[in-house]
Each structure stands twice: as structure tokens, then as C-alpha cells.
DRENDO-1510 file (C-alpha; in Angstrom, 1 decimal, always signed):
<recs>
REC; n; res; u; v; w
REC; 1; MET; +12.6; -24.9; -10.5 .
REC; 2; ALA; +12.4; -23.3; -14.0 .
REC; 3; ASN; +12.4; -19.4; -14.1 .
REC; 4; SER; +9.2; -19.2; -16.6 .
REC; 5; THR; +6.7; -16.9; -16.4 .
REC; 6; LEU; +4.3; -19.9; -14.9 .
REC; 7; ASP; +6.5; -20.6; -11.9 .
REC; 8; VAL; +7.4; -17.0; -11.1 .
REC; 9; GLN; +5.2; -13.5; -11.0 .
REC; 10; VAL; +7.0; -10.1; -10.0 .
REC; 11; LEU; +4.3; -8.7; -7.9 .
REC; 12; GLN; +5.8; -5.6; -6.7 .
REC; 13; ALA; +9.3; -4.2; -7.2 .
REC; 14; SER; +11.7; -1.3; -5.6 .
REC; 15; VAL; +14.6; -0.5; -8.4 .
REC; 16; ASP; +17.0; +1.7; -7.1 .
REC; 17; PRO; +20.1; +1.7; -9.9 .
REC; 18; ASP; +22.2; +2.9; -6.8 .
REC; 19; ASP; +21.9; +0.3; -4.1 .
REC; 20; GLU; +20.0; -2.9; -3.7 .
REC; 21; SER; +16.3; -3.0; -5.4 .
REC; 22; HIS; +13.8; -5.5; -4.0 .
REC; 23; PHE; +11.1; -7.7; -5.6 .
REC; 24; ARG; +8.2; -9.6; -4.1 .
REC; 25; ILE; +7.4; -12.3; -6.3 .
REC; 26; LEU; +4.6; -15.1; -6.3 .
REC; 27; VAL; +6.1; -18.5; -6.7 .
REC; 28; GLY; +4.0; -21.2; -8.5 .
REC; 29; GLY; +0.5; -19.3; -8.0 .
REC; 30; LYS; +0.8; -20.3; -4.0 .
REC; 31; PHE; +4.0; -18.9; -2.6 .
REC; 32; ILE; +4.7; -15.2; -1.8 .
REC; 33; ARG; +8.4; -14.6; -1.7 .
REC; 34; TYR; +10.9; -11.5; -1.6 .
REC; 35; LEU; +14.3; -10.7; -3.3 .
REC; 36; THR; +16.8; -8.8; -2.4 .
REC; 37; VAL; +19.2; -7.8; -6.0 .
REC; 38; ASP; +22.4; -6.2; -5.4 .
REC; 39; THR; +23.3; -3.2; -7.6 .
REC; 40; GLY; +24.6; -3.6; -10.8 .
REC; 41; LEU; +23.5; -7.7; -11.2 .
REC; 42; TYR; +21.1; -6.3; -14.2 .
REC; 43; ASN; +20.4; -3.5; -16.5 .
REC; 44; LEU; +17.9; -1.1; -14.9 .
REC; 45; ASP; +15.4; -1.5; -17.8 .
REC; 46; ASP; +15.1; -5.2; -17.4 .
REC; 47; MET; +14.8; -4.7; -13.2 .
REC; 48; CYS; +11.8; -2.6; -14.2 .
REC; 49; PHE; +10.3; -4.7; -17.1 .
REC; 50; ALA; +9.5; -8.0; -15.0 .
REC; 51; PRO; +9.3; -10.2; -18.1 .
REC; 52; SER; +12.6; -9.4; -19.0 .
REC; 53; LEU; +13.6; -9.9; -15.8 .
REC; 54; VAL; +12.0; -13.0; -14.6 .
REC; 55; PRO; +14.5; -15.0; -17.2 .
REC; 56; LEU; +17.3; -13.8; -16.1 .
REC; 57; LEU; +16.9; -14.8; -12.3 .
REC; 58; PRO; +19.1; -18.1; -11.1 .
REC; 59; PRO; +17.6; -21.6; -10.4 .
REC; 60; LEU; +15.3; -20.7; -7.4 .
REC; 61; PRO; +16.6; -22.8; -4.5 .
REC; 62; PRO; +14.5; -25.6; -3.4 .
REC; 63; GLY; +13.0; -26.2; +0.0 .
REC; 64; ASP; +10.8; -23.8; +2.3 .
REC; 65; TRP; +12.3; -19.8; +2.3 .
REC; 66; ASN; +10.5; -16.7; +2.0 .
REC; 67; VAL; +13.4; -14.5; +1.5 .
REC; 68; GLY; +15.9; -14.5; -0.8 .
REC; 69; HIS; +19.4; -12.6; -1.4 .
REC; 70; ILE; +20.9; -12.2; -4.9 .
REC; 71; SER; +24.5; -11.1; -5.4 .
REC; 72; LYS; +27.4; -12.0; -7.9 .
REC; 73; ASP; +28.7; -15.4; -7.5 .
REC; 74; PRO; +32.2; -14.6; -6.6 .
REC; 75; THR; +33.7; -18.0; -8.9 .
REC; 76; HIS; +32.0; -17.1; -12.4 .
REC; 77; GLY; +30.7; -13.4; -11.7 .
REC; 78; ARG; +27.2; -14.6; -12.9 .
REC; 79; PRO; +24.1; -13.7; -10.4 .
REC; 80; TYR; +23.0; -16.7; -7.8 .
REC; 81; PHE; +21.5; -16.9; -4.7 .
REC; 82; ALA; +23.6; -15.9; -2.1 .
REC; 83; THR; +21.1; -17.0; +1.0 .
REC; 84; ALA; +17.7; -17.6; +0.9 .
REC; 85; THR; +16.2; -18.1; +4.2 .
REC; 86; LYS; +13.1; -18.7; +6.3 .
REC; 87; ASN; +12.7; -15.5; +8.3 .
REC; 88; PRO; +9.4; -14.2; +10.3 .
REC; 89; LEU; +8.1; -10.6; +8.6 .
REC; 90; GLN; +7.4; -7.7; +10.1 .
REC; 91; ASN; +3.7; -7.6; +10.8 .
REC; 92; ILE; +0.7; -5.2; +11.3 .
REC; 93; THR; -0.1; -5.5; +14.9 .
REC; 94; HIS; -3.5; -3.4; +15.0 .
REC; 95; ILE; -5.7; -6.3; +14.5 .
REC; 96; TRP; -9.5; -4.9; +15.5 .
REC; 97; HIS; -11.6; -5.7; +12.9 .
REC; 98; PRO; -13.0; -9.5; +12.6 .
REC; 99; SER; -12.4; -10.1; +9.0 .
REC; 100; GLN; -8.8; -11.4; +7.8 .
REC; 101; ILE; -8.9; -11.7; +3.9 .
REC; 102; ASP; -5.9; -13.5; +2.6 .
REC; 103; TYR; -4.1; -11.7; -0.3 .
REC; 104; LEU; -4.0; -14.4; -2.8 .
REC; 105; GLU; -8.1; -14.5; -2.9 .
REC; 106; LEU; -8.2; -11.0; -4.3 .
REC; 107; LYS; -7.6; -10.8; -8.4 .
REC; 108; MET; -5.8; -7.0; -8.6 .
REC; 109; GLY; -6.9; -4.9; -10.9 .
REC; 110; ARG; -6.0; -1.2; -11.6 .
REC; 111; LYS; -2.6; +0.5; -9.4 .
REC; 112; LEU; -3.6; +3.5; -8.0 .
REC; 113; ARG; -0.8; +4.3; -6.5 .
REC; 114; SER; +2.4; +1.8; -5.5 .
REC; 115; ASN; +0.6; -0.1; -3.0 .
REC; 116; VAL; -2.8; +0.7; -3.2 .
REC; 117; TYR; -5.1; -1.3; -5.9 .
REC; 118; GLU; -8.7; -2.1; -7.1 .
REC; 119; ALA; -9.2; -5.2; -6.4 .
REC; 120; THR; -12.4; -7.8; -6.8 .
REC; 121; SER; -13.2; -11.2; -4.4 .
REC; 122; PRO; -16.1; -13.4; -4.6 .
REC; 123; ARG; -16.8; -12.2; -0.6 .
REC; 124; PHE; -17.9; -8.4; -2.3 .
REC; 125; ASN; -20.2; -7.4; -4.2 .
REC; 126; SER; -18.3; -4.7; -6.3 .
REC; 127; THR; -14.9; -3.5; -6.7 .
REC; 128; ILE; -13.0; -2.5; -3.4 .
REC; 129; ILE; -9.5; -1.0; -2.5 .
REC; 130; ALA; -6.8; -2.8; -1.1 .
REC; 131; LYS; -4.1; -0.9; +0.4 .
REC; 132; PHE; -0.8; -2.8; +1.7 .
REC; 133; ALA; +2.8; -3.6; +2.8 .
REC; 134; ARG; +4.7; -4.4; -0.4 .
REC; 135; PHE; +7.5; -4.4; +2.0 .
REC; 136; SER; +8.4; -4.3; +5.4 .
REC; 137; TRP; +9.5; -0.3; +5.5 .
REC; 138; GLU; +5.6; +0.1; +4.9 .
REC; 139; ILE; +4.3; -2.2; +7.5 .
REC; 140; PRO; +5.1; +1.0; +10.4 .
REC; 141; TYR; +2.7; +3.3; +8.5 .
REC; 142; LEU; +0.0; +0.7; +7.5 .
REC; 143; ASP; -0.3; -0.4; +11.3 .
REC; 144; SER; -0.6; +3.4; +12.1 .
REC; 145; GLU; -3.5; +3.9; +9.5 .
REC; 146; THR; -5.2; +0.9; +10.7 .
REC; 147; ALA; -5.2; +2.3; +13.9 .
REC; 148; ALA; -7.0; +5.2; +12.4 .
REC; 149; TYR; -9.5; +3.3; +10.9 .
REC; 150; GLU; -10.7; +1.7; +14.0 .
REC; 151; TRP; -10.8; +5.0; +15.4 .
REC; 152; ILE; -13.2; +6.7; +13.0 .
REC; 153; ASP; -14.8; +3.7; +12.2 .
REC; 154; GLY; -18.9; +4.2; +12.3 .
REC; 155; HIS; -18.7; +7.7; +12.2 .
REC; 156; GLN; -18.9; +8.7; +8.5 .
REC; 157; ILE; -15.8; +10.4; +7.7 .
REC; 158; GLY; -13.4; +7.9; +5.7 .
REC; 159; PRO; -14.4; +5.0; +3.2 .
REC; 160; GLU; -15.9; +1.5; +5.1 .
REC; 161; PHE; -13.0; -0.3; +6.5 .
REC; 162; LEU; -13.7; -4.1; +5.4 .
REC; 163; GLY; -11.3; -6.0; +6.6 .
REC; 164; HIS; -7.5; -7.2; +7.4 .
REC; 165; LEU; -5.3; -8.0; +4.3 .
REC; 166; THR; -3.5; -11.2; +5.4 .
REC; 167; GLU; +0.3; -13.0; +3.4 .
REC; 168; GLU; +0.2; -16.7; +4.6 .
REC; 169; GLY; -1.3; -15.6; +8.1 .
REC; 170; ARG; +0.4; -12.0; +8.9 .
REC; 171; VAL; -1.7; -9.2; +8.5 .
REC; 172; ILE; -0.1; -6.5; +5.5 .
REC; 173; GLY; -2.6; -4.4; +5.2 .
REC; 174; PHE; -6.7; -4.0; +4.5 .
REC; 175; LEU; -9.2; -3.4; +2.2 .
REC; 176; ILE; -11.8; -0.5; +2.0 .
REC; 177; GLU; -14.7; +0.1; +0.1 .
REC; 178; ARG; -14.1; +1.8; -3.3 .
REC; 179; VAL; -16.2; +5.2; -3.4 .
REC; 180; PHE; -17.4; +5.6; -6.9 .
REC; 181; ASP; -18.3; +8.2; -9.2 .
REC; 182; CYS; -16.0; +10.9; -7.4 .
REC; 183; ARG; -13.5; +13.4; -7.8 .
REC; 184; HIS; -11.5; +15.2; -5.9 .
REC; 185; ALA; -11.6; +18.4; -3.6 .
REC; 186; THR; -11.2; +21.6; -5.5 .
REC; 187; PRO; -11.9; +25.3; -3.8 .
REC; 188; GLU; -15.2; +25.5; -4.0 .
REC; 189; ASP; -15.8; +22.1; -1.8 .
REC; 190; LEU; -14.0; +23.9; +1.1 .
REC; 191; SER; -17.2; +24.2; +3.3 .
REC; 192; LEU; -17.9; +19.9; +2.8 .
REC; 193; CYS; -13.8; +19.2; +3.6 .
REC; 194; GLN; -14.4; +21.4; +6.4 .
REC; 195; HIS; -17.2; +19.7; +7.7 .
REC; 196; THR; -15.7; +16.5; +7.4 .
REC; 197; LEU; -12.2; +17.4; +9.2 .
REC; 198; ALA; -14.2; +19.4; +11.8 .
REC; 199; LYS; -15.8; +15.7; +12.7 .
REC; 200; LEU; -12.5; +14.3; +13.0 .
REC; 201; HIS; -11.2; +16.7; +14.9 .
REC; 202; LYS; -13.9; +16.6; +17.4 .
REC; 203; LEU; -12.9; +13.0; +17.7 .
REC; 204; GLY; -9.4; +14.1; +19.2 .
REC; 205; ILE; -7.2; +13.3; +15.9 .
REC; 206; LYS; -5.4; +14.9; +13.7 .
REC; 207; HIS; -5.1; +14.1; +10.1 .
REC; 208; GLY; -1.6; +15.1; +9.0 .
REC; 209; ASP; -1.6; +15.4; +5.6 .
REC; 210; THR; -5.1; +17.3; +4.0 .
REC; 211; ASN; -3.8; +18.0; +0.6 .
REC; 212; LYS; -6.7; +17.9; -1.6 .
REC; 213; HIS; -6.5; +14.8; -3.0 .
REC; 214; ASN; -7.1; +13.3; +0.2 .
REC; 215; PHE; -10.7; +14.4; +0.1 .
REC; 216; LEU; -13.3; +12.7; -2.2 .
REC; 217; ILE; -15.8; +14.7; -3.5 .
REC; 218; ARG; -19.7; +12.5; -4.2 .
REC; 219; ASN; -23.1; +13.4; -3.9 .
REC; 220; GLY; -22.5; +16.8; -1.9 .
REC; 221; LYS; -19.9; +15.0; +0.7 .
REC; 222; ALA; -16.2; +14.9; +1.6 .
REC; 223; THR; -15.0; +11.8; +2.4 .
REC; 224; LEU; -11.2; +11.4; +3.8 .
REC; 225; ILE; -8.6; +9.1; +2.9 .
REC; 226; ASP; -4.9; +8.3; +3.7 .
REC; 227; PHE; -5.0; +8.4; +7.5 .
REC; 228; ASP; -0.8; +7.0; +7.4 .
REC; 229; SER; -0.1; +10.7; +9.0 .
REC; 230; ALA; -3.2; +10.7; +11.6 .
REC; 231; GLU; -2.5; +11.0; +15.1 .
REC; 232; ARG; -4.6; +11.2; +18.7 .
REC; 233; CYS; -4.2; +15.1; +18.9 .
REC; 234; GLU; -5.9; +16.6; +22.3 .
REC; 235; ASN; -4.3; +20.1; +21.5 .
REC; 236; LEU; -6.6; +22.2; +20.4 .
REC; 237; LYS; -4.7; +24.9; +18.8 .
REC; 238; HIS; -2.8; +22.3; +16.7 .
REC; 239; LEU; -6.1; +21.3; +15.2 .
REC; 240; GLY; -7.1; +24.7; +14.5 .
REC; 241; GLU; -4.1; +25.2; +12.4 .
REC; 242; GLU; -4.9; +22.2; +10.5 .
REC; 243; LEU; -8.4; +23.3; +9.6 .
REC; 244; GLN; -7.1; +27.3; +9.2 .
REC; 245; MET; -4.9; +25.6; +6.3 .
REC; 246; LEU; -7.4; +23.6; +4.7 .
REC; 247; GLU; -8.4; +26.1; +2.3 .
REC; 248; GLN; -4.6; +27.0; +1.2 .
REC; 249; GLN; -4.4; +22.8; +0.4 .
REC; 250; LEU; -7.4; +23.1; -1.6 .
REC; 251; TRP; -5.6; +25.8; -3.9 .
REC; 252; ASP; -2.5; +23.9; -4.0 .
REC; 253; ASP; -1.7; +22.9; -7.6 .
REC; 254; SER; +2.0; +21.6; -7.1 .
REC; 255; GLY; +0.5; +17.9; -7.9 .
REC; 256; ARG; +1.4; +16.8; -4.0 .
REC; 257; GLY; -0.5; +14.1; -2.8 .
REC; 258; GLY; -2.0; +13.2; -6.2 .
REC; 259; SER; -3.2; +9.8; -7.3 .
REC; 260; ILE; -5.6; +8.3; -10.0 .
REC; 261; VAL; -9.7; +8.8; -9.1 .
REC; 262; GLY; -12.1; +7.1; -11.6 .
</recs>
């Protein structure tokens, strides 16, 4: 198969100059595959810029595979596929919503974080948010967050959960509503944030990361996001400490937890 930009599209990359780098690619517009590239094979700038990297890749192996490893060929020193295998890939196991949407049904838009994108789909009337595991090590965080969205479902604490995001049948993430015309919280929004956080605590849930970027303010209401650190908690002392620390979090100007909000 020729490595033209029509055949291979780099969807996501995790580039490490000192270790293996990882890529999630789309082949022929239909098949998602995962590549591991040994360190030192390609220039760092090329690996960070898909149009430069794709022509440098060795020919893709034929057959049905989903995980490939590119190494240096011991005979001539050029990159080659040392392995290309069909492996069972890790998936989110906490499945509770009736809707499942395939990744390839979405048209991805603006990237908000490394694994968070605006997206559109014929199934929805407006822009939505897709959050998913790009690589296997992100699955546990997304699994925990998926469970947390079930805990808060119907309580108007976070964005509406719209369904599970799948890739070739396995669940890799979820879709939530896009909160439009919002902004991040400021110290002046303390009472709004306290109200929403108290609702979460009433359910016996500790958020675990109440930085100001995880509160979206719109129409006099605070909406919580990013529940990957959330956990069941019946310890009133721990819940009270999280609520007590909220004001300090809203004053924090370090940029911790920062993200793009339109």
C-alpha cells in the first residue's frame, strides 16, 4: 500500500524524543491502526508534523492487523515494520448509556485538549464534545470518568452525557454536550461553584480536581467537567476539605488545568 496522504492520516501522536513514540492512524479512511516507532528513527520535527512523517513511513504491511512496530532494519538500517499483528485492544468496560457512536461517524473539529475535541455528527443538531482514549494507557482514566457520568446523570451537575464513543466495536470514550457561551470560573463565582460542588458531595462523590478551569459559568450557573479523578466518598471530612479549598482553587493563577473555552 502506498504511503500517500490519501491512504494514511495521522489522527493522534505521542512523540517522545528519548523513548518510543506512538501514533494512531487512519488507513484508507476506514481502518484505525496503532504504530509504535523506536527512538532515533526519525527527526523530531518530522514526527511532530504529519505531512512530513507519512511519506517517510515504510510500506504498510498487507493483511488484517491493528498494531505495528517500526524499528531499524538490521540489514540496511532503514525503518521497517518489525511486527504487524492483530491484537485485542483494551476498552472501557463501564457501559451504561443506550447510545453508542462510532468514531468514524464524527467529523472532528477544534482540539480543546490532547484527547478532547469538538465534533459534529448527523445524529446531533449542534456541536458536541468527544473525549476518548488515544492510546491504551488512557483507558483507565476514561473508564473512571464514564462511571462518574452515570453517578451524576440527571442531577444537572455536569454536561449531558450523550453516548459512548466506539472504535471497531470497542468503547474508547464518550460524547457530552457542548456548553456554549461559557467561561471559566473566577473568584467572583465562588457561590455558584460551591452550589454545584455541594450537589456533587450530596451524592457522595468527591470530584478530585476542582481547579477553576473545571467549572464552566453560563447564565448564572456553574457546570462541572473533567470527572476522571472523581470517586465515591462517604467521608464528610474529605468532602468538606474539598469544598473548603474551592476558594483557593478559584484564586489560583498558575494555569493548572487550563483549556480552551469558546
